[in-house]
N, C-alpha and C positions, 0 to 999 in steps of 0.2 A: 866750352863749345860740344864737345860729345854729350852734355845733357842736355842742351838745346836741341841738337838733331834728333835725340831719342824722344825727346817730348814732341816734337813736330811729327814725328813717325807715329807715335802712339794716337795722338789727336787725329791724324788722316784715318788710322786703322778704324778708331770709333766713328768718325765721320762716314765712313765707307759701310761698316757694319749696320749703322742706323739707317742709313740710305738704302740698303739692300733689305731690310725688314719692311721698309715702306715700300719698296717696288714690288717684293713678291706677296704684299697683303698681309703681311704677318702685324704689322702696324696699320691701322686703317684711319682716315680722315676723320677728325674728332677726337681719336685716342688721346689720352693724356700721356704724357712721357714721364713716368716717373723714376726721378734721378736715381731713388736708391735701388729700384730693381735693376735699373740697367747698368747701375755701377758694379753692382754685384755679378750680374750675368757675363759683363765684359771684362771683369777682373781689374776696373781702372778706379780713379778718383773722380769727384766731380769736376775738376779742374778741365781735363780733355773732353768731358761730356757738354760743358758750358761751351767751348771752342765748336764742338760739333754742331749744336744746337744754333749757334750764330751763323755758321756757314751754311747750315738748311735752311736757316729763315731767309737768308739772301736769295735762295733758289725756289722759293715759295712752297717748300715742303713742310717747314715748322712755323709754327706762330706761337711767338712769345708772349706771354700773358703778365702783365704787372703783377707782382706779389701771388702769383697762383702758378708758377712755373711754364710748362710748354705744352703743346699738345700738336699733333699731326693737322696741318691744316686742309681745311675742307673748303673748296672752291665752289663759289657761286655759279649760277647757270651761266649768268654773263661773261663771267670770268672764262669759263671752259670755251665758249664761243671765241673769245678774245684770243685765246692762244690758239684755236684752229686758223684764225685770220692770220696768224703769225706764221704759222707750219705753211698754210698755202703760199705765202710769199717767199718763204725760204727753202722749203723742201725741194721745190722744183730747180732751183739754182745748184743744189747738191746733186739732184740725179743728173742734171745737165753736164756738170763738170766731171762726175765719175764715168760718163759715157764717154767724155774726151780721152781721158787719161787711163782708164781701167787697163792694166796689162793682165797675162796670165794668171798671175798670183790673185789680184784682186778679183777678177772674174770668178776663180776656184773658190774664194771666200764668199762671195755673192751667192752661187749655187749652192754651197754648204749652208747657209742660213736659210735660203728659199728652201731647201730639202727639209729642215728642220720645222720650219713652217708647214709644208706639207703634211709632217707627220702628226702635228699637233692638231691640224683641221680634221686628219682622219680620226684622230682618238677622240675628238668633241669635247675637249675640255676648254670652257670657256676661258679661264684664269691661264691656262698655258697658251692660247690662242692670242690672247692679250700680250702676253710677255713676249712671244715670238714675232708676232708684229711688231712691236717696239725694238726688236734687236734686228728685224729685217730693214727698218726705216734708218735705224741708228749706223747700220754698216753703210748703207748707201751714202750717207751724209759723211761719214769717216773716210770712205774711200776717194772722196771729193777733194782731199788735201787740204781742204780749208779749215784749219784749226779752230779760226774763230765760230765759223758756221757750225761746226760740228758742236762745241761747248754750247752754243746758243740753243740749236736743236734737242742734244740730248738733255738739256735741264729742263725746257719745257715738255717733251714728250714724257719724261718721268712724272712730272707733274699731273699732266692729263691721265696718264695710266692708272696712277694712284687714286684718282678721283673717278675711275670708269666702272661702273659695275658689269653691266652686260656687255654685248657687242653691237655695235652700231650697224652693220651689214651683213649680211649672210656670209659665214667663213669662205664658201665655195666661191663668192662673187669677189671676194677679197684676193683668194688664190689667183684665181684668172686674172685680176688686175696685177697682182705682183708677178706672176708668170710673163705677162705682157711688158711690164716694166724692165724685167730683167733681159727679156729678149731686145730690148730697145739698148739697153746698156752693151749687152754682146755684141750689138750691132755699130756700137758707137756711133748712135744717131741721138746727138745731144737734144735736138729740138723736139724729137717725138719722147725720149725720156722724160723732159720736163713737161710736155704737155700731160703725157699719162699719170705722171705724178700729181699734177693740178688737179685732173678730173678726178682722179681717186681721193684725194682729200676733199674737193668740193662737195663730192657725194657725201661723204662721211659727215661733213658738216652741215649738209641740208637734213640728213637724218637725225643728228643731234638736236638741231634747231627743231625740227618737227615732234621729236620726243618732249622737248620742253615745252611745246606749246600743247601738247597732250596732257602732260603732267606737270605744270607748273610748281 
């Protein structure tokens, strides 16, 4: 039994490590995942790597290629728009539930995440802004207390951010919308929080669709 636990723990660590490389852009969509290099870097055998690849494939982050190994999955434009449609349906629910139930500790965590986003906007680092935006949205969903919702949104948002190169809307505009959303949550106004989140995502989707139309 201890050996099984140790193996499962190792597989989880490998999974989290590769997922982190994809999230931060160290591994980009289309990059081939070389098992020999990753095994050497992470100090593991191919068995936990195969387990991690299988799990990442289910999360739409990795594509397994018959007889050719694996690579970071690159989504089509249509798939990216589909992901936004899912976010538009689900994240307003998370915002509403967080507004209903957020206590002092939750509000303090939300403010800390918002402050981190403000800092990245000031620094004008697109990669850091994308990551901080992801974390802000994720915190709101997690604070909703709905574990199933959190898992779904977390998975889809990671897929989107990994396939996003630029920034869809001016950072100052996103920051203003994040500020308004945080304000609605602090006021425990569930309806307003839901509406602000929906408008925020609808605008981003429209910008993405326009970009795709401009550069198909």
